[in-house]
Every structure is written in structure tokens, then in C-alpha cells.
N, C-alpha and C positions, 0 to 999 in steps of 0.2 A: 504493499500500499504505500510505498512510496516515502516513507517517514512523516506522514501526515498524522497529526494527533486530534485534529478537529476536522468534522466533516458538516459543511453547511448544507442544510435540509437534509439529503440523503434517506429520506423516509421509506424509500422502497427497498432498504435494506432487509427489512422484517419478508420479502419476497423471497429470498433465496437462503436456505439453511446454511450452506457452507460458508456463505460471505458474511451472514449474521454471527455464525461462532467465530470467524475470524476476528469481526470488528469486536466482539466481545473479549476475544482473546487479547487483543492488542490495546485494549482498554479506550477505544476510540471514544470521543466526544460528539455527539449530533446535535447541532444547533437548529432547531425547528421553528419553523415560522408558519403557524398555522394558516394566517390570512392569506399570506404570499402563496402558498402551497395550494390555496382556493383559487386565488387569481390566475395563477399559471396552469391549473387543470391537473397538477400532481396529485390532487384529492380531490374526490367528486363533490363532498360536503364535509363541513366538519365532523359530523357523526361517521363519517365514513373513513377518517384520517386515521393514518396507524400509529399514532402517538401510544394509545393504550398498549398496543404490540410491542412495541419498543422497549415500553416500561417493564412490561411483564416477561420480556427476554433479558432484563437485567443490564441494558444500555446506559450509558451516562447520556442522560439529554437534558437539555435546556431549550426555553421558550424565549424566542425573540421575535423583532418586530420586521426584520428584513429591510424592506424600503418603506419607512412609516408615512411619508408622504404619499407614495402612490396606492399603499395600501390604507390609508386612512386609520390607522390604529396605533395605541402606544402599548407598553409592555403591561401596563394596569388592564387595559382592554383584552390583550390576547390571554393574559392569565385567568381574567374572569370568563373568559369563552371556555377555556379548557376546563376550569372548575364547572361551570355550568353542565356543560355537555359532558363531561366524562366523570362528573363528581369527584373529583380530585380533592380531597380534604386539604387544610392548611399545612399538615405536614409534607404531604406529597409536594405540594406547591413549594415549600421551603425547601425540599431536596432537589427539585428543578433549579432553584436559585444558588444552591449551595454547589451543584453540578457545573453551572454556568462560571461561578467564582473561582472553582478549583480548575477549571479548563482555561481560563482565562491567560491573556499574554502580560498580566500584571506582574510588576516585580513582586519578590516574595512578600516583604513586609507590608505590603499594600494589599496582596492577596489575602495574606494571614488576617489583616485586618477587616477585609470584606466578609470572610469567612466568619469570623466572630460576630460581625454585626447582624448577619442574617441568623445566625444561632443554631 
């Protein structure tokens, strides 16, 4: 996988068991942008989005906004949408944010502070 540690979108990883296993083995992080995935046709609807399958598969996943201006959403909107659609509780939403901070390109002291702030 050419040294990548983070994959933008990548929602179809769950369609291939071998690639899914390899992604999990490598500890890859997936930045998922649900509204963008809908706008590009990568997912037919939010209810059909593979986010729950990605989480069940044990992947490190975070929610992001991709292009906020084109999608017309912010991070709070995206988190609210996945909460409402998939029933993710506050602990699950916090896990998504912790995964995002852990996989960030922040320098270590700033990353540690972000993780501490998320709880």
C-alpha cells in the first residue's frame, strides 16, 4: 500500500475481504466524508453508507467534511447525521474523533493535547 497510513474516503474497502484484512493489519486510518460520498455517488444514501461495516470490521475511521463549501456541511452536521442515521452513541462519536486525532499529522505534543481534550 505504498507506505500510506491514511486513506481519504476509501469506503469500498469493505467490499473486498482481502483488502479489508490488509488494511486492518496495516492499521490504516480512513477519513470518511459522508455528505461528499453522497454527492459523488460513492454511496447511494446515508442509510446505505458503509460506515457501520467499517466500524464493525475494526477499522480506524474518522468523520470529516471533505469540501465544506461544496457539501454545505460542517463537522457538527456530519457527526449529527451519522448519529441520527446509525445510532452512534456519544462514546462511538468520541472514538471517531480520537481516531482522527491519533491519525493526524500534528506534532506529538499537540496530538497528545488533542487526544486529552477529546477524552
